[in-house]
C-alpha positions in Angstrom: 98.9 81.8 104.4 102.1 82.8 103.4 104.4 85.5 105.3 103.1 88.8 106.0 105.6 91.9 105.5 105.2 95.4 105.7 107.8 96.6 103.0 107.8 100.6 103.4 108.1 102.5 106.7 110.4 104.9 108.6 111.9 105.4 111.9 112.8 108.7 114.0 116.7 107.3 113.9 117.1 107.8 110.3 114.0 109.6 108.9 113.1 113.2 110.8 109.6 113.1 109.3 108.7 109.9 111.2 107.9 109.5 115.2 108.2 105.8 115.4 110.6 104.6 118.3 112.7 101.9 116.8 112.8 99.9 120.0 109.2 99.5 119.7 108.9 98.6 116.4 109.4 95.0 116.4 106.9 94.4 119.2 104.2 96.3 117.3 104.8 94.6 114.4 104.6 91.0 116.1 101.2 92.3 117.6 99.9 93.4 114.4 100.4 89.5 113.0 103.8 90.5 110.7 106.5 88.0 110.0 108.7 90.6 108.8 109.6 94.3 108.2 111.5 96.2 105.5 112.7 99.6 106.8 113.1 102.0 104.0 114.4 105.3 105.5 114.7 108.4 103.3 118.1 108.1 101.8 119.3 106.2 104.4 119.9 102.2 104.5 120.1 100.3 107.8 123.6 98.6 108.0 123.2 94.6 109.0 124.4 95.5 112.1 122.1 97.8 113.1 119.4 95.4 112.1 120.8 92.3 113.9 121.1 95.0 117.3 117.4 95.8 117.0 116.3 92.3 116.6 118.5 91.4 119.4 117.3 94.3 121.6 113.5 93.3 120.9 113.4 89.7 122.0 112.0 88.3 119.0 114.8 86.2 118.0 114.0 84.8 114.3 111.8 88.0 113.5 113.0 89.0 110.1 114.0 92.4 109.6 115.4 93.6 106.4 116.4 97.3 104.9 115.8 99.0 101.6 115.6 102.8 101.2 113.1 105.4 99.8 114.6 107.5 96.9 113.4 111.1 96.1 113.2 111.8 92.7 112.5 115.1 91.1 108.9 113.6 90.3 107.8 110.9 92.7 109.7 108.5 95.5 111.0 104.8 94.8 111.7 102.2 97.1 114.9 100.4 96.6 115.8 97.0 97.6 118.7 95.0 97.4 121.8 97.5 97.3 124.6 98.0 99.9 124.3 100.6 102.5 127.2 102.6 101.5 125.6 102.5 97.7 122.9 105.0 98.9 125.3 107.9 98.4 125.3 107.1 94.6 121.5 108.7 94.7 121.4 112.0 94.9 118.1 113.5 95.7 116.1 115.3 93.3 117.4 113.6 89.9 115.1 112.5 87.3 112.9 109.3 87.9 113.6 107.7 85.1 117.5 107.8 85.2 117.5 106.9 88.9 115.4 103.8 88.3 117.7 102.6 85.4 120.6 103.1 87.8 119.1 101.5 90.6 118.1 98.4 88.3 121.5 98.1 86.6 123.3 97.9 90.2 120.8 95.0 90.8 118.1 96.6 92.9 114.3 96.0 92.6 112.4 98.9 92.6 109.1 99.9 93.3 107.1 103.3 92.7 105.9 104.5 96.2 102.5 105.8 96.7 102.5 106.8 92.6 99.1 108.6 92.9 99.8 110.4 95.8 98.3 114.1 95.2 101.5 115.7 97.1 104.2 113.7 95.4 102.8 112.3 92.1 104.7 110.9 89.4 104.2 112.2 85.7 103.3 110.7 82.4 107.0 109.5 82.5 105.8 106.4 84.9 103.9 105.0 81.7 107.2 104.0 80.5 109.2 103.3 83.6 109.6 99.5 84.2 109.2 99.3 87.7 109.0 95.8 89.3 105.6 96.6 91.3 103.7 99.7 92.2 102.4 100.5 95.9 98.7 100.7 95.6 97.6 101.1 99.0 99.3 102.6 102.2 97.8 105.0 104.7 99.2 108.0 102.9 97.3 107.4 99.8 93.8 108.4 100.4 90.6 106.0 98.9 90.5 107.6 95.8 94.4 107.4 95.1 94.3 104.1 96.1 91.9 103.4 93.1 93.8 105.3 91.0 96.9 103.5 91.7 95.4 100.2 91.6 94.0 101.3 87.7 97.5 102.3 86.8 99.0 99.0 87.5 96.4 97.2 86.0 96.6 99.2 82.6 100.6 99.2 83.0 100.7 95.2 83.6 102.6 96.1 87.0 102.2 94.0 89.8 100.7 95.7 93.2 102.0 96.0 96.8 100.4 97.3 99.7 102.5 98.4 102.7 102.0 100.9 105.5 104.2 103.9 105.0 104.0 104.2 108.6 105.6 107.0 110.4 103.6 106.6 113.5 104.0 103.3 115.6 100.2 102.4 115.4 100.2 102.5 111.5 102.6 99.4 111.3 101.2 96.6 109.8 98.1 98.8 108.6 98.9 97.4 105.2 100.9 94.3 104.4 102.0 92.1 101.4 101.9 88.4 101.6 104.9 86.4 100.3 104.1 83.1 99.0 107.6 81.8 99.2 110.0 81.8 102.0 111.7 85.2 102.8 114.8 84.9 105.0 116.9 87.5 103.4 116.8 90.7 101.2 117.9 88.4 97.8 114.9 86.3 98.9 112.7 89.4 98.7 114.2 90.4 95.8 113.5 87.2 94.1 109.8 86.9 95.0 109.1 90.6 93.8 110.7 89.9 90.4 109.0 86.4 90.1 105.2 87.8 91.3 105.0 85.4 94.4 103.4 87.9 96.5 100.1 89.4 96.6 98.7 92.6 98.2 96.9 91.5 101.6 93.8 93.4 103.1 93.8 93.9 107.0 90.8 93.8 108.6 89.3 97.4 108.9 91.2 98.7 105.7 89.9 99.5 102.4 
């Protein structure tokens, strides 16, 4: 087995919609069998210093904690991995998804369409021509029929699929995960794996 990462979740420190106490996050992830997490707050990216402090406070030395951010476009949300925290300011919320995807990728980021078929936050037909690195096909915020639609969309577009929790509650952390088939120690490793396709969705017992 490779390394299990939850690559989409939010904490109360930087996402008002979340009730996850970040001080409990890593312990919960370890108990869920995860090897790492990628925090993706709404329009905020944790600094390396914040990440290091959280790992040190958890007592789980060696746990891999990384950060990207979730961008809210005018039609759909985008998970952006591989930019510097200060660069988040370049992404004004509510702009056209195809424009912001192109901007992020031009800056060196890897981008995933977050819950692309979620009824409350859907993409429109523009997603058919948007070169995402992957599509999120399962999370706790996608209903079973929305998950099926997301998988079909990924298959039809020839895009790779990831699964992640999109957790806003502690008990949802690790509900879905992605298995990485190469070592992941840094954001650069994560980006390379997402670009190269050395990962696969991982089914958690009891999930669809």
